[in-house]
C-alpha positions as CSV (number, residue, x, y, z in Angstrom):
1,M,30.7,12.5,-26.9
2,R,28.2,14.6,-25.1
3,V,25.3,12.6,-26.5
4,M,26.9,9.4,-25.4
5,V,27.4,10.7,-21.8
6,R,23.8,11.8,-21.7
7,G,22.6,8.4,-22.9
8,V,24.7,6.6,-20.2
9,L,23.3,8.9,-17.5
10,W,19.7,8.3,-18.6
11,S,20.4,4.5,-18.6
12,V,21.8,4.6,-15.1
13,L,18.8,6.7,-13.9
14,A,16.3,4.3,-15.4
15,V,18.0,1.3,-13.7
16,L,18.0,3.1,-10.3
17,L,14.4,4.1,-10.6
18,A,13.3,0.6,-11.6
19,G,14.8,-0.8,-8.4
20,C,13.1,1.7,-6.2
21,G,9.8,0.0,-5.4
22,R,7.5,1.9,-3.0
23,E,6.7,0.0,0.2
24,L,4.4,0.7,3.1
25,S,5.4,0.0,6.7
26,G,3.8,0.2,10.1
27,S,0.2,0.0,11.3
28,Y,-2.9,1.7,9.9
29,T,-6.0,1.7,12.1
30,Q,-9.6,2.1,11.1
31,A,-10.5,5.8,11.1
32,G,-14.1,5.4,10.0
33,G,-16.2,5.6,6.9
34,A,-16.9,1.9,6.5
35,I,-20.6,0.8,6.3
36,S,-19.6,-2.8,6.5
37,S,-19.6,-4.5,9.9
38,V,-16.8,-6.8,8.6
39,A,-14.3,-4.0,7.8
40,P,-10.8,-4.7,9.1
41,D,-9.7,-3.0,12.4
42,K,-6.1,-2.7,11.5
43,L,-3.6,-3.1,8.6
44,T,0.0,-3.7,9.4
45,F,2.5,-3.6,6.6
46,H,5.9,-5.3,6.9
47,D,8.5,-7.1,4.8
48,G,6.3,-6.7,1.6
49,K,3.3,-8.3,3.3
50,V,0.2,-6.9,5.1
51,D,-1.4,-8.4,8.2
52,V,-5.2,-7.7,8.2
53,S,-6.8,-7.8,11.6
54,L,-10.6,-8.4,11.7
55,L,-12.7,-9.4,14.7
56,G,-9.7,-10.6,16.7
57,T,-8.3,-12.7,13.8
58,T,-5.2,-11.8,11.7
59,T,-4.7,-12.9,8.1
60,Q,-1.6,-12.2,6.1
61,A,-1.8,-11.1,2.4
62,D,0.4,-9.8,-0.3
63,Y,0.1,-6.2,-1.5
64,E,1.4,-4.1,-4.3
65,I,1.4,-0.4,-5.0
66,K,0.3,0.9,-8.4
67,G,0.3,4.6,-8.6
68,D,-1.9,5.8,-5.8
69,Q,-3.6,2.4,-5.4
70,V,-2.7,-0.1,-2.8
71,L,-3.9,-3.6,-3.9
72,L,-4.3,-6.2,-1.2
73,H,-4.2,-9.8,-2.7
74,F,-6.1,-12.5,-0.8
75,G,-5.6,-15.5,-3.0
76,P,-7.8,-14.9,-6.0
77,N,-9.4,-11.8,-4.5
78,T,-8.1,-8.3,-4.6
79,E,-9.2,-5.3,-2.6
80,S,-8.1,-1.8,-3.6
81,L,-7.4,1.2,-1.3
82,T,-6.4,4.7,-2.4
83,L,-3.3,6.2,-0.9
84,A,-4.4,9.8,0.0
85,R,-2.2,12.8,0.1
86,N,-2.4,12.8,3.9
87,G,-1.0,9.3,4.0
88,C,-4.2,7.5,4.9
89,L,-5.6,4.6,2.9
90,N,-9.2,5.0,1.7
91,G,-11.0,1.7,0.9
92,G,-14.3,3.4,0.2
93,Q,-17.6,2.5,1.9
94,L,-16.7,-1.2,2.1
95,L,-13.4,-1.0,3.9
96,G,-13.4,2.6,5.2
97,V,-10.4,4.8,5.9
98,F,-7.2,3.7,7.6
99,C,-4.6,6.1,9.0
100,K,-1.1,5.4,10.2
101,T,-0.6,5.1,13.9
102,G,2.6,5.8,15.9
103,R,4.2,8.1,13.4
């Protein structure tokens, strides 16, 4: 009986965790570090999408979170940013660092 209860509890926990997808929200602005002059100014996450602002133009893209990586999908192209412990997104030298504004 005890083994069966434990199995049911593990099954319920697995279902709950599978439904808990991580999601970002709010705006992240350029905090520096990019060597590219075409690095975005701002990333705004909402409703499972991200608005990427660059030189006065905004493009919407899909994104997903895999571990500490945030993958931005622009059609067939994907850019990867690392979600740092401080909550900022690090896109390396190409994209730079973005930190959340208006916490």
